[in-house]
FIKOLZA-1660 file (N, C-alpha, C; in steps of 0.1 Angstrom, whole numbers, plus 5000, padded with zeros to 4 digits):
% residues 122
   i   px   py   pz ch aa at
   1 5009 4988 5000  A  M  N
   1 5000 5000 5000  A  M CA
   1 5009 5012 5000  A  M  C
   2 5006 5021 4991  A  V  N
   2 5014 5034 4990  A  V CA
   2 5004 5045 4993  A  V  C
   3 5007 5052 5004  A  L  N
   3 4999 5064 5008  A  L CA
   3 5002 5076 4999  A  L  C
   4 4993 5084 4997  A  S  N
   4 4996 5097 4990  A  S CA
   4 5004 5106 4999  A  S  C
   5 5011 5116 4993  A  I  N
   5 5019 5125 5002  A  I CA
   5 5010 5132 5012  A  I  C
   6 4997 5135 5008  A  D  N
   6 4988 5142 5017  A  D CA
   6 4984 5132 5029  A  D  C
   7 4982 5120 5026  A  E  N
   7 4978 5110 5036  A  E CA
   7 4990 5108 5046  A  E  C
   8 5002 5107 5040  A  A  N
   8 5014 5105 5048  A  A CA
   8 5016 5117 5057  A  A  C
   9 5014 5129 5051  A  G  N
   9 5015 5142 5059  A  G CA
   9 5006 5143 5070  A  G  C
  10 4993 5138 5068  A  A  N
  10 4983 5139 5079  A  A CA
  10 4988 5129 5090  A  A  C
  11 4993 5117 5086  A  M  N
  11 4997 5107 5096  A  M CA
  11 5009 5113 5104  A  M  C
  12 5018 5119 5097  A  L  N
  12 5030 5125 5103  A  L CA
  12 5026 5136 5113  A  L  C
  13 5016 5144 5109  A  D  N
  13 5011 5154 5118  A  D CA
  13 5005 5148 5131  A  D  C
  14 4997 5138 5129  A  E  N
  14 4991 5131 5141  A  E CA
  14 5002 5125 5150  A  E  C
  15 5012 5119 5144  A  L  N
  15 5023 5114 5152  A  L CA
  15 5030 5125 5160  A  L  C
  16 5033 5136 5153  A  A  N
  16 5040 5147 5160  A  A CA
  16 5032 5153 5171  A  A  C
  17 5019 5154 5169  A  E  N
  17 5010 5159 5179  A  E CA
  17 5010 5151 5192  A  E  C
  18 5013 5138 5191  A  K  N
  18 5013 5129 5203  A  K CA
  18 5026 5131 5211  A  K  C
  19 5036 5137 5206  A  L  N
  19 5049 5139 5213  A  L CA
  19 5048 5152 5222  A  L  C
  20 5056 5152 5232  A  P  N
  20 5056 5164 5241  A  P CA
  20 5061 5176 5233  A  P  C
  21 5054 5187 5234  A  A  N
  21 5056 5200 5226  A  A CA
  21 5071 5204 5228  A  A  C
  22 5076 5202 5240  A  G  N
  22 5090 5207 5243  A  G CA
  22 5101 5201 5235  A  G  C
  23 5098 5189 5229  A  I  N
  23 5108 5182 5221  A  I CA
  23 5111 5190 5208  A  I  C
  24 5102 5199 5204  A  F  N
  24 5103 5207 5192  A  F CA
  24 5110 5220 5195  A  F  C
  25 5113 5223 5208  A  D  N
  25 5120 5236 5211  A  D CA
  25 5133 5237 5204  A  D  C
  26 5135 5248 5198  A  G  N
  26 5148 5250 5190  A  G CA
  26 5148 5245 5176  A  G  C
  27 5137 5238 5172  A  L  N
  27 5136 5233 5159  A  L CA
  27 5128 5243 5151  A  L  C
  28 5135 5254 5148  A  N  N
  28 5128 5266 5142  A  N CA
  28 5123 5264 5128  A  N  C
  29 5128 5254 5121  A  G  N
  29 5124 5251 5107  A  G CA
  29 5113 5241 5107  A  G  C
  30 5110 5234 5118  A  G  N
  30 5100 5224 5119  A  G CA
  30 5103 5211 5113  A  G  C
  31 5093 5204 5110  A  V  N
  31 5094 5191 5103  A  V CA
  31 5088 5192 5090  A  V  C
  32 5095 5189 5079  A  L  N
  32 5091 5190 5065  A  L CA
  32 5089 5176 5059  A  L  C
  33 5078 5174 5053  A  L  N
  33 5076 5162 5045  A  L CA
  33 5078 5166 5030  A  L  C
  34 5089 5161 5025  A  L  N
  34 5093 5164 5011  A  L CA
  34 5090 5153 5001  A  L  C
  35 5087 5156 4989  A  P  N
  35 5084 5145 4979  A  P CA
  35 5096 5137 4974  A  P  C
  36 5107 5141 4978  A  D  N
  36 5120 5135 4973  A  D CA
  36 5122 5121 4976  A  D  C
  37 5127 5113 4967  A  E  N
  37 5132 5100 4969  A  E CA
  37 5148 5101 4970  A  E  C
  38 5153 5099 4982  A  V  N
  38 5168 5101 4984  A  V CA
  38 5174 5088 4987  A  V  C
  39 5185 5086 4980  A  T  N
  39 5193 5074 4983  A  T CA
  39 5207 5077 4987  A  T  C
  40 5214 5068 4993  A  D  N
  40 5227 5070 4998  A  D CA
  40 5238 5066 4988  A  D  C
  41 5245 5075 4982  A  P  N
  41 5255 5072 4972  A  P CA
  41 5266 5063 4977  A  P  C
  42 5268 5062 4990  A  E  N
  42 5278 5054 4996  A  E CA
  42 5275 5039 4994  A  E  C
  43 5262 5036 4991  A  F  N
  43 5257 5023 4989  A  F CA
  43 5252 5021 4975  A  F  C
  44 5258 5028 4966  A  D  N
  44 5254 5027 4952  A  D CA
  44 5239 5030 4950  A  D  C
  45 5234 5039 4958  A  D  N
  45 5220 5043 4958  A  D CA
  45 5210 5032 4960  A  D  C
  46 5214 5021 4967  A  E  N
  46 5206 5010 4970  A  E CA
  46 5199 5011 4984  A  E  C
  47 5203 5021 4992  A  V  N
  47 5198 5023 5005  A  V CA
  47 5191 5037 5005  A  V  C
  48 5178 5037 5009  A  Y  N
  48 5171 5049 5010  A  Y CA
  48 5174 5057 5023  A  Y  C
  49 5174 5070 5021  A  I  N
  49 5175 5079 5033  A  I CA
  49 5160 5083 5035  A  I  C
  50 5155 5080 5047  A  L  N
  50 5141 5083 5050  A  L CA
  50 5140 5097 5056  A  L  C
  51 5150 5102 5063  A  G  N
  51 5149 5115 5069  A  G CA
  51 5163 5120 5073  A  G  C
  52 5163 5133 5076  A  E  N
  52 5176 5138 5081  A  E CA
  52 5173 5150 5090  A  E  C
  53 5181 5152 5100  A  F  N
  53 5181 5164 5108  A  F CA
  53 5191 5173 5102  A  F  C
  54 5187 5186 5100  A  C  N
  54 5196 5196 5094  A  C CA
  54 5198 5207 5103  A  C  C
  55 5210 5212 5103  A  E  N
  55 5214 5224 5110  A  E CA
  55 5223 5232 5101  A  E  C
  56 5218 5243 5096  A  D  N
  56 5226 5252 5087  A  D CA
  56 5221 5266 5088  A  D  C
  57 5225 5275 5079  A  Q  N
  57 5221 5289 5079  A  Q CA
  57 5206 5291 5080  A  Q  C
  58 5198 5281 5076  A  M  N
  58 5184 5282 5076  A  M CA
  58 5178 5279 5090  A  M  C
  59 5187 5273 5099  A  G  N
  59 5183 5270 5112  A  G CA
  59 5183 5255 5115  A  G  C
  60 5175 5250 5123  A  R  N
  60 5174 5236 5127  A  R CA
  60 5160 5231 5122  A  R  C
  61 5161 5220 5114  A  Y  N
  61 5148 5214 5109  A  Y CA
  61 5150 5200 5105  A  Y  C
  62 5139 5193 5103  A  I  N
  62 5140 5179 5099  A  I CA
  62 5133 5177 5086  A  I  C
  63 5139 5170 5077  A  N  N
  63 5133 5166 5064  A  N CA
  63 5130 5151 5065  A  N  C
  64 5117 5148 5062  A  I  N
  64 5113 5134 5060  A  I CA
  64 5110 5133 5045  A  I  C
  65 5115 5122 5040  A  Y  N
  65 5115 5120 5025  A  Y CA
  65 5104 5111 5021  A  Y  C
  66 5092 5116 5018  A  Y  N
  66 5081 5109 5013  A  Y CA
  66 5084 5099 5002  A  Y  C
  67 5092 5104 4992  A  G  N
  67 5095 5096 4981  A  G CA
  67 5103 5083 4985  A  G  C
  68 5112 5084 4994  A  S  N
  68 5119 5073 4999  A  S CA
  68 5110 5063 5006  A  S  C
  69 5102 5068 5015  A  L  N
  69 5092 5060 5022  A  L CA
  69 5083 5053 5012  A  L  C
  70 5077 5060 5002  A  A  N
  70 5068 5054 4992  A  A CA
  70 5075 5043 4984  A  A  C
  71 5088 5046 4981  A  A  N
  71 5095 5035 4973  A  A CA
  71 5096 5023 4981  A  A  C
  72 5100 5024 4994  A  L  N
  72 5101 5012 5003  A  L CA
  72 5087 5006 5004  A  L  C
  73 5077 5014 5006  A  A  N
  73 5064 5008 5008  A  A CA
  73 5059 5000 4996  A  A  C
  74 5063 5005 4985  A  Q  N
  74 5059 4997 4972  A  Q CA
  74 5067 4984 4971  A  Q  C
  75 5080 4985 4974  A  E  N
  75 5089 4973 4973  A  E CA
  75 5085 4963 4983  A  E  C
  76 5082 4967 4995  A  E  N
  76 5079 4958 5006  A  E CA
  76 5064 4956 5009  A  E  C
  77 5056 4962 5001  A  E  N
  77 5041 4960 5003  A  E CA
  77 5037 4963 5017  A  E  C
  78 5039 4976 5021  A  W  N
  78 5036 4980 5035  A  W CA
  78 5021 4980 5037  A  W  C
  79 5017 4978 5050  A  T  N
  79 5004 4980 5054  A  T CA
  79 5003 4994 5060  A  T  C
  80 4991 4998 5063  A  L  N
  80 4989 5011 5070  A  L CA
  80 4997 5012 5083  A  L  C
  81 4997 5001 5090  A  Q  N
  81 5004 5001 5103  A  Q CA
  81 5020 5002 5101  A  Q  C
  82 5025 4996 5090  A  Q  N
  82 5039 4998 5087  A  Q CA
  82 5042 5012 5083  A  Q  C
  83 5033 5019 5076  A  W  N
  83 5035 5033 5073  A  W CA
  83 5037 5041 5086  A  W  C
  84 5027 5038 5095  A  E  N
  84 5027 5046 5108  A  E CA
  84 5040 5043 5116  A  E  C
  85 5044 5030 5116  A  Q  N
  85 5056 5026 5123  A  Q CA
  85 5069 5033 5117  A  Q  C
  86 5070 5033 5104  A  E  N
  86 5082 5038 5098  A  E CA
  86 5082 5054 5099  A  E  C
  87 5071 5060 5098  A  L  N
  87 5070 5075 5100  A  L CA
  87 5074 5078 5114  A  L  C
  88 5068 5071 5124  A  R  N
  88 5071 5073 5138  A  R CA
  88 5086 5071 5141  A  R  C
  89 5092 5060 5136  A  E  N
  89 5106 5057 5139  A  E CA
  89 5115 5068 5132  A  E  C
  90 5112 5072 5120  A  T  N
  90 5120 5082 5114  A  T CA
  90 5119 5095 5121  A  T  C
  91 5107 5099 5124  A  L  N
  91 5105 5112 5132  A  L CA
  91 5113 5112 5145  A  L  C
  92 5111 5101 5153  A  V  N
  92 5118 5100 5166  A  V CA
  92 5133 5100 5164  A  V  C
  93 5137 5093 5154  A  H  N
  93 5152 5092 5152  A  H CA
  93 5158 5106 5149  A  H  C
  94 5151 5113 5140  A  E  N
  94 5156 5126 5137  A  E CA
  94 5154 5136 5148  A  E  C
  95 5144 5135 5156  A  L  N
  95 5142 5143 5168  A  L CA
  95 5153 5140 5178  A  L  C
  96 5157 5128 5179  A  T  N
  96 5168 5124 5188  A  T CA
  96 5181 5131 5184  A  T  C
  97 5184 5132 5171  A  H  N
  97 5195 5140 5166  A  H CA
  97 5194 5154 5170  A  H  C
  98 5182 5160 5169  A  H  N
  98 5180 5174 5173  A  H CA
  98 5182 5176 5188  A  H  C
  99 5177 5168 5196  A  I  N
  99 5178 5169 5211  A  I CA
  99 5193 5167 5215  A  I  C
 100 5199 5157 5209  A  E  N
 100 5213 5154 5212  A  E CA
 100 5222 5166 5208  A  E  C
 101 5219 5172 5197  A  G  N
 101 5226 5183 5192  A  G CA
 101 5225 5195 5201  A  G  C
 102 5213 5197 5207  A  L  N
 102 5212 5208 5217  A  L CA
 102 5220 5205 5229  A  L  C
 103 5222 5193 5232  A  A  N
 103 5229 5189 5244  A  A CA
 103 5244 5187 5242  A  A  C
 104 5248 5188 5229  A  G  N
 104 5262 5186 5226  A  G CA
 104 5266 5172 5226  A  G  C
 105 5257 5163 5224  A  D  N
 105 5259 5148 5224  A  D CA
 105 5259 5143 5210  A  D  C
 106 5268 5134 5207  A  T  N
 106 5268 5128 5193  A  T CA
 106 5266 5113 5193  A  T  C
 107 5260 5108 5204  A  S  N
 107 5258 5093 5205  A  S CA
 107 5251 5087 5193  A  S  C
 108 5240 5093 5189  A  L  N
 108 5233 5088 5178  A  L CA
 108 5241 5089 5164  A  L  C
 109 5248 5100 5163  A  D  N
 109 5257 5101 5151  A  D CA
 109 5266 5089 5150  A  D  C
 110 5272 5086 5162  A  K  N
 110 5282 5075 5162  A  K CA
 110 5275 5062 5160  A  K  C
 111 5263 5060 5165  A  K  N
 111 5256 5048 5163  A  K CA
 111 5252 5046 5148  A  K  C
 112 5248 5057 5142  A  D  N
 112 5245 5057 5127  A  D CA
 112 5257 5053 5119  A  D  C
 113 5269 5059 5122  A  A  N
 113 5281 5057 5115  A  A CA
 113 5285 5042 5117  A  A  C
 114 5283 5037 5129  A  E  N
 114 5287 5022 5131  A  E CA
 114 5277 5013 5123  A  E  C
 115 5265 5017 5122  A  Q  N
 115 5255 5009 5114  A  Q CA
 115 5259 5009 5099  A  Q  C
 116 5263 5021 5094  A  K  N
 116 5268 5022 5080  A  K CA
 116 5280 5013 5078  A  K  C
 117 5289 5013 5087  A  R  N
 117 5301 5005 5086  A  R CA
 117 5297 4990 5085  A  R  C
 118 5288 4986 5094  A  S  N
 118 5283 4972 5094  A  S CA
 118 5276 4969 5081  A  S  C
 119 5269 4977 5075  A  W  N
 119 5262 4975 5062  A  W CA
 119 5272 4973 5051  A  W  C
 120 5283 4982 5052  A  R  N
 120 5293 4981 5041  A  R CA
 120 5301 4967 5041  A  R  C
 121 5302 4962 5053  A  E  N
 121 5309 4949 5055  A  E CA
 121 5301 4937 5051  A  E  C
 122 5288 4939 5049  A  Q  N
 122 5279 4928 5045  A  Q CA
 122 5280 4924 5030  A  Q  C
% end
């Protein structure tokens, strides 16, 4: 099942509303659901990037890539529950980068790098 970008956006909004409001403090650019399908060139574009926390001249914001999620949903024949799970996990993962960044902690960055190393070795 592939949700439309509007359906995925509504689901993402509902998930975000269930989180404590304070978790979004300092995230001045908010959470954006973009239509892009983004792949990781380190893996010959075979690994989708579902989201990313960004901190640049525009501020602090999160991009969630609908196109990447939709491509996976189509490949893996996701159910509505899988859409919700993947959106929640992606949102929480990127929010963790945001919160850790505010605290000067890089634990999740290190965990992500280790996971990438592990994938390359497979």
